[in-house]
N, C-alpha and C positions, 0 to 999 in steps of 0.2 A: 522151734518153739512155738511160734507163730501158730500153726496149724493145731499143734497139742492145745492149745490154750483155747482155741476158738471151738475144736472139737466138744472140750470139756464144758465150756460155755454153753454148747448145745445138748448135751446129754447129761449135765451132772444129777446124781443118783441120789445124793444124800446132802444134809446141813456142811457136813464138816468137808466135804468135796468144793461146796460152794464157798465156803468159809477160804478156804485156800485160796481158791481162785481170785477171790475178791482181794486179798491181802497180797496177791502178786501184781491185780490191776493197777491198785491204789500205788505201790512201792514203784512200777512201772511209769506211771503219770506224775506221781508227788513226791518221788524221793531220789531221782537218779540225778546228779548234778554233774555234767559233762564240761561246766564252765573252765576249770583248769586243763582238762584232756585237751579242748578247741585248742586253749593258747600254746600249749606243749605240741601241739599238730603244726599250729601255724608258723610259729617261730623255730621249726626246721628249716623253712624253707626262705624266709625274709627274716630281717632284723625289726626286733620289738622297737616301738615307738618310742622316741626320747623328747622331743621338742613339740614342735607345731602337729597336733593330730589332725588337723584339716588337710595340711599339706600332707600329712605321712599316707592318709586313705586313699588319696588317688593317684599318688606314687607307688603304694601297695598294689593297688588295683593294678595300674600299668604291666609291675612288674610281673605279677601273677600272670596277668594276660598273655605276656609275651615267653612264659617259662613253659617249655615244650613236654613237660611231664603233665600238663594239665590242659590237654586237648580233647576235653569231653569225652564222653560215653563211648566206648566201640561197641556198642550194641543197641537195640531198641527191644523195651520189653511190649508185652503183648498186652498185659494188663496194666493197670494203674492202682497200686493198693500199696500206700505208702511204708507203714509197718512191716510187710512180710517183706518188703524190699531192703529193709535194714535202714528205715529213714526213723531214727529211735526220738522218742520225746523226750526232754529231758527240762529241769529247773533253773529259770535263768533269775529269778528274784524270789523273796518272799515279803511284802510289803505290808501288812501280815497276808494278804491275797497273794495265793501262790501263783507265781505267771511261770505258765510253761509254753516250750515252744514245741511242734508237731508238726509234721506233716500233715495234708487233708485225710480226716480220717472215714473217708470215702473210699470204698472199693467199685473200680470202674474196668469191668471185664467181663465180657469184652463188648464190644461196642453194640450189640445190638442187646443189650441187656441192659435195665433199669439201674442206675446207681444207688449202692444201698450203703449205711453207717456201718463201720465195722464193728462187729459184736464186743470188740474190749472197747471200745470208745464210748458204745450205746450203754455198757454196763458201768465204766466210769462216771459217767455223768449221772447216771440211777444213784450211785452210791454219794453223791457230793451233794450237800445243803443245798448250794447254788452253784450255778458254772457260767461266765459271759463268754461267748465265744465270737470273736472281732474278724469276720471274714474278708479277706482280701481278694476274693478270686471273681471274675467278673459272672454277671449274674445272666449273662446271653451267650449264645455262640458254645464253645466248646466245652466251657467252664461251669455253662448254665446248668444241666442236669445233677453235676455236683454240688453246687449252690443251693438249687431246691431242694435236696436231699437234707442239707444242713438245717433251711430255715424251716423245712417240715417240722425236724425234730420236734424243734419247740412246741408243738401242737401235740406229740407226745407226751413230751416230759416238763412238766411246770416248773420245776426248777434250771429249767437252760434256758438260757436268753441266746440269741444270735442277733446280730447287726452284721449286715454288709456295707463296707466302704469302697468306693471306685478310685482303682489305683490305675486306670489304663483309659480312660475316654479321652477324646480330643477335649472336653473341659477340663479334665485333669491336669493334661499334658500341656492346656491351654495352647494348643495348635491353630493354624489359619488364623492367627493374628500377626499383627502388623507389629514387630518384636519391640520397633521404636516407639511404638505408640502406648502412652498412657491412658489409665481407662478409671473414671469416675470410681471410688471408693463405694458409693451408695448402689450403683450401679452393678458391680462386681458384685457385693454380698448379696443383694437383691437375685442374680442369677445364679449363685451358690446355693442360696437357700431353696430356690424352685427345683434345681438339681437334687438336691438331697430330698426333697418332701414330692417329687415327681411319681405318680403312679406308676408300676412296671418301671421305673429308672433303674438306676445303676446302684442305687441305696437300698436297704433295706431296714426296717428298725422293729425290734422286736416287739411281738402283741405282747409283753409285759411292760411297756409303755403305753403311756396313754397318748393317744395320735396327737390330739390337739394341743395337750400342754407342754409335749416333746417336742411339736415346731414352735410353739413360742421360746422354749428353750434354747433350740437350735438359733434362732434371731439373736437370741440374748450373747449366746457362747460367740457369735460372729462380731457381735458389738464389743466385747471383752476382749478378742484377740484383735481386734482393729489399735482398740485403744493401747492395750498393754505391749504389743510388739510394734505399732506401726505408728504410735502417737497421734493414731486419727487423722493421718493424711488425708487428704481431698482424694489425689489419685494416686496409682499404684501401676508400677511399670510390671512388666510381666515377672522378671524375678520375684518380684513382692507377691505378686499375685499365687505366684508357685508355693513361696514360703509360706503364704497365710493359708494353702487350702493343709498343708502338712501341720501346721500348728493349730487349724480348728480340728483336726483330728486325735491330737494330743489332750487338746481340751474337751474333747467328744468324751476320751476314753475316761482322765477324771469326772466328769458328770457321770458317767455311767456309773461307775464304782461307788460315789456316792449313793445315787438311786437305788442300785439292785443288790450290792453289797455281797457279792460273790463270794465263797469259800478260794473259788478257782478261776484261772481264766487265760485264755490263750490269745494272740493274735497271729494269723495263719492265713499262707495265698494257700498255691497248689503244693508246693514241695518246702515252702519252708528256709529257699535259699537266697530270694533278692526283695521282692514286695513284702512280705513280712518281718524279715530283719531289719529293714529300711525304716519301719514303724515302729515296732517292740524297742529297738535299741534308741530311738530317738525318745521317744515318752519313757524308759529307764533312764535314761541320761537326764532328763528333767527331773527325774525323783533324787537323782544324784547316787545313783546305784552301782555306779562304773568309773572305774580309773581306765588310762587312756588303752592298758593292754588288754585287759578284757573287752573293752566298747569294740577294738579293732579284729578282737578274735569271732567276737558275736556276729559282725558285720561281714567278715571276708572269708570267715571257714566253713560256712555250712555249704555252700556252690562246689568247693574243693572237695569235700568229703561224698557229697550225695551225687554229683554230677560228671566230677572230674574236671571243671573249669571254675574259671575265675568269677566274680562278683559282674553284675550286667553296669557298665560305668556309669550311665544314667543317673541309676539310682543311689551309687555311692556319692555324685555330685551334687544331686538333690536333698540327699541326708545332708551334704556338710554347708550347703546354703541354708538350710531351716537351723541346723544344731549352732550357725554362728550367729543368727538372729536371735534365738531363742535364750542362748546364754550371755 
């Protein structure tokens, strides 16, 4: 089906065929709701949450990790092409912005070819009044070319805005620091802002944002998070700094929606299994969009279906910690 769709996009001969293909693409990204299906799948293997969702998530991750039915894929794909390999997009919420999940819409195959945006996603953002893409892939290393393809797309399509948030670096993980040692809050915020605004660093901000104005906005967001979630504490321990980063990302997405007013948006990593859900679900939780059963399914089910494995434990524990502080 995907190959036929792409062939049609490349060779459409008349207006009727173009409208037909456009309708398929709009439906595929904006109307397919798999939330109930994800719950049905997950709760075939584990009991649904009943009491403390935080305790449940970590216990459920452990149970699924030890379930021999989920022992990873038994083969390796020669290419990286999310939709072609069955990583299907779906709608998670309507706020009224349509919030969708998807794997990266970049085709990497084989290694010596330059990654390119999948034809169906390119056409989708061309059809949208405005779309915001929150990218959680790395800007360097093996994921760098895919990220660069996404960041370049907004140069071609003005209605498309992309930002890249760091979910991997030593700063994000607060590695190499004494876990017992606290850090002055003002120093941490200064380092955080430096990381977010460094040229060719781990973050990228859409060209649809004024750079100087947005830098001031980021500083303001850091101060707001400090007051709201940490009562302006003068020092922060490692766990608090980790939560601070997650909650800042949530606040950044809120501010971007206010500024850019997209008709649709996605928060995506490479496959939409770990990094993506950990931020997407935290943001939806803040919006009051999820009950416990839906929350657990959106977090835990994607890696089971996509790569036949459990979620990464450290992503779940970080989500749990930030959600407790947020709520």
